[in-house]
N, C-alpha and C positions, 0 to 999 in steps of 0.2 A: 420568625421566619416569615422571609419573603414570601409573598403568594403572586402567583402568574396562572390568570386561566387560558387558554386556549380556546377559542370558540369557533365553531363550523368548520372544522377542518376535515379532509378526506385522508384519514389513517392506511398507511399503507403497512402490512405488518402482518407475519405469519403465514404469508400466503394468502391474504383477502384484502382487500379496500371496505372501509366503512365510512360513513359520517358521523363524527364522534369530537366531543368535546373531550379535552384533558385538564385537568386540574394539577398544578405543581406548587408544592410546599417547600421551599429550602429547597435541599439537590435533589428533590425525587420525587415521582409522581404520584401524587396521593390517589388521584379517581380518573378513572377514563368510562365517559356516558355519554349516552345518545343528546342528554341534554344535561348540561350542570348550571344551574340558575347562578348568575354574578351576586356574589354577597355582598359588595360594594367595598370591602377590604383587602380583593384582588386586584393586583394589576391586568387589564384585558387586552389581550391579540388576539383580534378579529383575522381568522385563518381563511375566510371565504373565498374560493378559489382555489386555494391553495393546497397543497400534497403534503402531509406530516409523514416524517420516515425516521427513523433512527439514523443519528450519526453515522457516517461512514467510520469505521475502524481501517485504519490503514497498517497492513501487517508488513510492510516494506518502505522507510524513507534512507535517507541518507541527509540528515540536516546541518551536516561537517562542524559542528561544534564538539569538542575542542581542537583547534588547532589549524582548521580551515576556513575561518569566519570571514573571509575575502568573500566565499561562494556564497555564505549562507550561516545564520545562526539560530539555535532554537527559538529566540524569540521573532525572527524574521518569519523563519518557514512555517512557525505553528501559526503565526495569523494568518499568514496565506493559506494553510490546510482550513484554517477552521471558517474563513472568507469560500472555501470551497465544501462547506458541508461539512467535513473530517472535523468530529469530536474526539479522537482518539489517534496514537500512533506509536508504531515501535519501530526504532530508529537503529540504524546497521553501526558495526563494533568498526569498521575501518575509517577512526578519525585518528587524531595526532592528538596524545597517545592512543594507541590503539586500546579497546576494550579487549582486554586479553587476562586482566586479573581482576580479581573479587574488589580490588581495592579502585581500581580503575570505572568499573561498573558504578559503584555507591557514588564514586566523584561524579558520573553522569545524572544519577539523579537530584544529586545536591545542585548541579549546575539548573536543571530542569524544574526545579522548586521555586528558581527564581526567576525563570524566563518562561517559561513555555507555558501560552493560555491554553492549550489543551491538555487533554490526558494523555499520559505517557508511559513506556516499559521501554527496556533497550538489551540488544542483542547481547551476547556474550562471544566472543570470538573465539573460534580455535586456531591453532597453529599447529606446526608439527612437534612443541615442543612444550606445551602445555596443559597436557593431560590430568596435571594432578589438582591446577587450578579449576579445571571441568568438573572433579571429582570433590571439589568443595562446597560447587553450589547445592544452594538449597530450592527445593520445587518451585518456589514462589518470587523468588529473586531475581528471574529474569525471562524474558517472553520465551525465549528457547536458547537456542547454540548456534551461531551463525558459522554454517563450513563453506569456504571457497574452494570449491575442487574445480577451479580455473578462474582466470580471468581477474585476478587480485596481484597485489605485490608484496615483495620480502616474505616474512615467514607467515601468512595469512593465506598462502596458496598451499593448502593441504595437499600435499602429492606423493607423500609418502604413505606407501599402500599400507603399511604393516600401521601407522598412526591413525590411520582412517579407519582401520577397523576394531583399533582399541577405544575410537571416538565413537563408534557407533555401538559398540560394544558396552561401555560402562556410560555412556551421558544417562543423566541424570532425568531431563525429560526431552521434550522436543527438538527436533534438530531439522534446521533449516538450511537447503544447499542452493549454492548458486552451482549449476552445471554448465561446465563448457569443457572440451578436453585440450587443454593446452597447446602439447605437440602437435595435435593435428591443424590448429590455427596456426603454428609457426610457420608450417610447412606452406600453407597459401599465402602468410602472408610475404614471406619471400619469394613466391610466384608472381605475387602482384608487384611486389617492389622491381624485380626483373623485368616485367612487362611495360609498368607506370613510372618507375622511379618513386620519387617520393607524393608525387603529387596524383595519387591513387582517388582514380573518380570513388565520391563519396558512395553510388548503390552498390559498388563493390564489395562492402562491409557486409551487406547481406549474403553476401557467396563467402566472405572470408572467415565470418564467422559462423560456420555452416551449420546445417542442421545433421549433418553424421557427427560433426563434433559434440552440437548440444546432444546429441541421442545416447554416444557411445559415455557421456559422463552421466546421465540422467539415471542411464541403464545400469551403471556402476551402484550408484547410491541406491536405487530399489534394489537391486542383489543384496546389498551390504545390510540395507534393513531387514529384508525378507531374512537374510540368515541370522541376522542378531535380536530379531523382534523388536525394531527401535520404531519409536513415534518419529516417521519423516516427513517433511514438507515440503515439496520441490518449487523453488521458488520461480516467477517468472518465465512460464513453458511458452516457446516461441514457435513451434513447430507440430504439423501435421505428426510426423514420426512419432513424437514422444510420445502421444495422446494415448498410443496402445498399451503402454506401461501403467495405466491406470485404470480404475474401474470406478462406475459412477457410485455414488451415495445415496441411497435409497429413500434417507431420511437424516435430516439434521443431527437427529439425536445419537446417532452413529459416530459423528465424527469426532467427540473427544476420545473412544476405544480405537478409531481408525487406524490402521498404521501407516498407510502411505496415503497421503493427500498431495494435491494441486492447486498452483495457481497462476494467473493469468495477469498481466498488467493492464492499464487502460490504454498504454500509447499502441500496445501490439494489437489491440483492438481495432484502433482510430486508423492506424497509418499502414502502409504496406510498403513493398521496396518500390514501387514508382513514386511516392511523395519523398526521397532522396534527389531528385530532379530538381525540385521546388525547395526543399528544406537541406539540402547538405547535411553538413557535421551536425547540422542544430540537432537532428533526430539521430546522431550515431549514438548506439546504448549496445550494452553488453548485457544478456546476447541483443543477437542485433533484429531490426526491423525484418522481416521476412516478406515472402511471397504473398499476393493477394490469396492463394489455396491456402496457403498457411492461415492467413487472417481468416478466411471464411472455416476451416476446422475449429481456431478456436473458438468464434461464436457459438458454433454447435457444441462444442464441449461444453461452455457454459451451460446452455438450456437444458442438455444431457445429464449433468452434475457430475461429467469426468473432472472437470475442472470446479474446484471446490470454491474458490476464493478469488475477487478480483481485488488487486493494490495498485499501488503508484512505481514504485522503487522511483522517488523522486529523487533526484540525484542531480542540484545544480551546478552550474559552470559559469566564469564569466563570459560575456559575450567576446572580446577580445581571445579566450583563449580557443574559443568555437572557430575563430574564424584561422587558424592553422590548418595547416596541410594534414593529409591524412594521419600519418604516423602520430602526428603531434597536438591534434585536437583532442582533447579527452572523451570518455563516453560516459552519456548520462545526459539527461534533461529533467528541468522544472516541471512537474505535474498537478501538484497536490490543488494547488487552487482550481483547478480546470479538469480534474478526474470526473468528478460526477456530471458535471452538466456534458461531458463528453460521452459518458455513458448513456446518458439521455437522451443523446443525438439516437442512438441504436433501436432506442423506444420510441422515438418519432418516425425510425425509418422502418418500424415492426417488427424488428429484431430478438429485443428483449420485452418483456413486460416490466412494470415496475414492481411486481412482486422478486421476478428473478435478482434486479440489480439489489434489492433490499436485501435479499437472503443471503448473498455473492459477498457483498459489501459491509454487511454489518451481523445478521444471523449467525453466518458459517463460519465468521472471523472468531465470536463469540465462543462458540462449541468447541472449534478447535484447539483453540488456546487457554480455553476452560475460564475465559474471562467473568469475572464475578459481578454479576446484578447491573452489564450492561449489554447492549447490541439488540434490545428488541424494546417495545413501546410496554410497558408491563406496568401496573400496577405495583408499589415497592420498588422500583427499579431506578436508578440515576436518570434523570433526566436530558439525555444527551440526545440529542434532536434536532433536526432539519425541515425549514419549511421550504418548498419548491416551489415556481410558478411556472408551470409548462406552456405559460402562452406569452411570455413577455422576453424578447429576441434580448440577446447580449452578447455584444460585439466586446471582443479582447482587444485594449488598447493598453500602449504602457504605462498610461497613465492609472489606468485601474490592475495593473498589476502587481501583486504585493511581494513576491521573490526578490529576495536582497539582490542578485543576479539583474532585477530589471527588465528579463525578456522572456517571453513566452512562444513556442513552436504554433502556439493557435494565434498568435497575435493576425490579425486582420480578420480572424472565422468568426462569423456571428452564430451563435448557437441559439436554439429555439426555447431554452429552459435559461432560469436564471435562478440563484440562491435566492431565497429573499429573508429567512432568519435562519441564526445556531444559535442554539443554546447547548452547553458546557454546563453540567454539575447544574441544571435548573437554572443559569444564568443569562441573557441574553448577550451572547458575545460578539454577534456580527448582527447587522441589520440596515437594510439602504445602503447597502456599499462601501459600509465604514464600522470598522470594529468597534465595540460598544464596552469594553469591558476591561479592567486592569487585575483581575483575579488570575492568577495561577490554576492550570490544571492540577489533577492527582497522579499520584504513582496508580497505575493499575494492579489489582488484587488478582487472584487466579484461585481456582477450587480445586487445589492440587492437592494429594499427601506428600 
């Protein structure tokens, strides 16, 4: 087995920082110690001046395969993710075909086994008429059941109240929800069209996909979870108002058993409504980027533990698609390559500690989803690791952007940190600006019954 010795790193792990060496044998961390002698057999990686973090586990991405591969593929987007320090991802079911049968779910795993260089799992999508398929799921077959309680198309918008109740009652594992109230949004869309015609200003998106529409839906999800004792994870919270629905976790160990948890996305922490003036529909997403006050409340909730997880909701569209007028420009933006460095900006600004970033992007995800032997820097765990240089500026350009769509909302922004090296299952997958591996990631395993 290959051996890799990382020397002189500053480990950020489990609420502390320490200088240490890490020996990796094969796919796993063999030893962590203050000083590990180089045996001459191991490849040496000098990490002096670098911080070693567990790789980010992104619990919400849209990699667009199968069916929408002009926007992104499992190959292209997993490479962008690894370049951004993400070592595992969980992908959404609104592909073509939709992942709403057990057979379609397993077909995605087969695709990923031959294309994705990061570790992976896939959500199973709920519809108004696939409850029997949901009942077929085994506890470890999927990361979770995705329920679109707003802002989706066709039968993936689960708007039948009896069906919703049945899904929350019967779900054999965690439910992850997109929460927006579609009828409320439709009223605001009609009002905006009446006022502006088709050319609605981009900044109106924050008002159309309103805080009230988010709260109406997320409060319904929380109510259903309480009624049926469901494991619920509410994705991409965007408003201060919704935060009252959640309670702070006292300790990471309670996340596996905690009934209701919440997530925020990196772009909702980085951008606010004022940024539409500069970026327009490039930052149009659902739920929408909202006010500066909402942004500040979300940051505070990350620090307090009311928000448990930070993810991306990476959702690429082509540049040409994004140039359309408001009602035709699709929602979603590419993020996975730049999520971690965007969070490190908050560290540089004194808002988040490195320990908090690691907790919300790795530890908490592993605990909430009960992921086996990942999400920490621990002896015996898989060596999914990222070395970051906090003192090396990184300018985002089209040339160093790896998304298939070819653009980033961060283009022209100079981050104060950069990703130096990413390891997936003990193999250097990215280093010095280049993808270094042809090996594929593994299917995530879960500690569930």
